[in-house]
C-alpha positions as CSV (number, residue, x, y, z in Angstrom):
1,M,0.1,-0.3,-0.1
2,S,1.2,3.3,-0.8
3,V,1.0,6.6,1.6
4,D,-1.5,7.7,-0.1
5,E,-3.7,5.1,-0.3
6,N,-3.4,5.2,3.6
7,V,-4.2,8.3,3.9
8,A,-7.0,8.2,2.3
9,L,-8.3,5.9,4.4
10,M,-7.7,7.4,7.3
11,R,-9.4,10.2,5.6
12,R,-12.7,7.8,5.0
13,W,-12.2,6.4,8.3
14,F,-13.3,10.0,10.3
15,K,-15.6,10.7,7.8
16,E,-17.3,7.9,7.5
17,V,-17.6,6.4,11.1
18,W,-17.2,9.5,13.4
19,N,-19.3,12.1,10.9
20,E,-21.5,9.8,9.3
21,G,-21.8,7.5,11.9
22,R,-21.3,4.3,10.3
23,V,-20.7,1.1,12.1
24,Q,-19.5,-1.1,8.8
25,T,-16.4,1.0,8.4
26,I,-15.7,0.2,11.4
27,Y,-15.6,-3.9,10.4
28,D,-14.3,-2.6,6.7
29,L,-11.0,-0.4,7.8
30,L,-10.0,-2.7,11.2
31,D,-8.3,-5.7,10.8
32,E,-10.0,-8.7,12.8
33,N,-6.8,-8.6,14.8
34,F,-6.5,-4.5,15.7
35,T,-5.1,-3.1,19.0
36,G,-6.6,-0.2,20.1
37,I,-4.4,2.0,22.7
38,G,-6.1,5.8,23.8
39,Q,-8.7,5.6,22.4
40,D,-10.9,4.2,25.4
41,Q,-10.6,5.0,29.4
42,P,-6.7,4.5,30.2
43,G,-5.4,1.3,30.4
44,V,-7.9,-0.3,28.3
45,V,-7.2,-1.7,24.9
46,I,-9.4,-2.3,22.3
47,Q,-9.2,-5.8,20.3
48,G,-10.8,-6.2,17.1
49,P,-13.6,-4.5,15.3
50,A,-16.3,-5.8,17.5
51,G,-14.4,-3.9,20.8
52,F,-14.0,-0.6,18.6
53,V,-18.2,-0.7,18.1
54,G,-18.2,-0.8,21.9
55,L,-16.6,2.5,22.4
56,F,-18.1,3.6,19.4
57,D,-21.8,3.2,20.2
58,R,-20.8,4.6,24.1
59,L,-19.5,7.9,22.3
60,R,-22.1,7.8,20.1
61,G,-25.0,7.6,22.2
62,A,-23.7,10.9,24.7
63,F,-22.4,12.5,21.7
64,P,-24.5,11.4,18.6
65,D,-23.7,14.4,16.5
66,I,-19.7,14.3,16.5
67,K,-17.9,16.2,13.9
68,I,-14.7,15.7,13.5
69,T,-12.1,17.9,11.5
70,V,-8.8,16.7,10.2
71,E,-6.7,19.3,10.6
72,D,-3.2,17.6,9.2
73,V,-2.2,14.3,8.1
74,F,0.4,12.3,7.2
75,G,1.9,9.7,6.6
76,V,5.8,7.5,6.1
77,D,5.6,4.1,5.3
78,D,3.5,2.0,6.7
79,K,2.0,4.5,9.5
80,V,-0.1,7.7,9.2
81,T,-0.9,10.3,11.3
82,V,-3.6,12.5,11.9
83,R,-4.5,15.7,14.1
84,W,-8.3,16.4,14.7
85,S,-10.4,18.6,16.3
86,G,-13.9,17.6,16.8
87,V,-17.2,19.5,18.3
88,M,-20.4,17.6,19.5
89,T,-23.6,17.8,21.5
90,H,-23.3,16.0,25.3
91,T,-27.2,14.9,24.9
92,G,-27.2,10.9,26.1
93,N,-25.6,9.3,29.4
94,Q,-23.5,6.3,27.9
95,V,-20.4,7.7,29.2
96,G,-21.6,8.2,32.8
97,I,-22.6,11.6,33.3
98,P,-26.2,12.9,32.6
99,P,-26.8,15.1,29.8
100,T,-25.9,18.5,29.8
101,N,-27.1,19.4,26.4
102,K,-23.8,21.2,26.0
103,T,-21.7,21.4,22.5
104,V,-18.1,20.7,23.1
105,R,-14.9,21.0,21.6
106,V,-12.0,18.3,21.9
107,T,-8.7,18.3,19.7
108,G,-6.5,15.1,19.5
109,I,-4.3,12.8,17.8
110,T,-4.5,9.4,16.2
111,I,-1.8,7.0,14.8
112,A,-2.7,4.4,13.0
113,R,-0.5,1.2,11.2
114,F,-1.6,-0.3,8.0
115,A,-1.4,-3.7,6.2
116,K,-3.6,-5.2,3.5
117,Y,-5.8,-1.5,3.4
118,K,-6.6,-2.4,6.9
119,I,-5.5,-0.4,9.9
120,V,-4.0,-3.0,12.2
121,E,-2.9,-0.9,15.2
122,G,-3.7,2.3,16.4
123,W,-3.0,4.9,19.2
124,D,-4.5,7.8,20.3
125,N,-3.9,10.9,22.7
126,W,-7.2,13.1,23.0
127,D,-8.0,15.6,25.3
128,L,-10.4,14.0,27.8
129,L,-9.5,16.6,30.7
130,T,-10.9,19.5,28.6
131,L,-14.0,17.5,27.5
132,V,-14.9,16.5,31.1
133,Q,-14.3,20.5,32.3
134,Q,-16.6,21.4,29.4
135,L,-19.1,19.4,30.6
136,S,-19.3,20.3,34.0
137,T,-19.5,22.4,36.8
138,P,-16.3,24.2,38.3
139,A,-14.5,22.4,41.0
140,A,-16.0,19.6,42.8
141,G,-18.7,19.1,39.5
142,T,-15.4,18.4,37.5
143,V,-13.3,16.4,40.0
144,R,-17.0,14.0,40.1
145,A,-17.0,14.1,36.3
146,A,-13.7,13.1,35.7
147,Q,-14.0,10.3,37.8
148,S,-17.1,9.1,36.7
149,L,-15.5,9.0,32.8
150,A,-12.8,7.1,34.1
151,T,-15.1,4.4,35.5
152,S,-18.0,4.6,33.5
153,Q,-19.2,0.9,32.4
154,G,-20.3,-0.2,29.0
155,P,-19.0,-2.6,26.6
156,R,-15.3,-2.6,26.3
157,S,-13.6,-2.3,23.4
158,L,-11.6,3.6,19.5
159,A,-8.4,5.2,15.7
């Protein structure tokens, strides 16, 4: 696969999975042995497309209008790096925080490794603290919300 093909697949990932909510694209683009680190809660490793769908369902359930903008993207060899930003409205309880109806903005960086037109590994670093701060009331509310997000239960599985 060429770097350009890998970059195109990453653009497709963000467009179809996050902006359009297409679950099938998760199965189309993630290798059956996919391993993801940093997409979910600290210490959670996501295995396979079905594992990723659990995270997808929680995030899209809490923020059904997620819109991700790819700010920068580049690739080298079999890896692609994306700097992204997202805007979403918190209308669901799937992350353990009652809906606030607040519109929040987050940023992140995703690195993916490809083989045979599939993402085989993914590493994410996104600004969970800023997300929690935007959903919370000052001081104690921020601490409670951070604890809730860090310990929210649900299907275990994100690039």
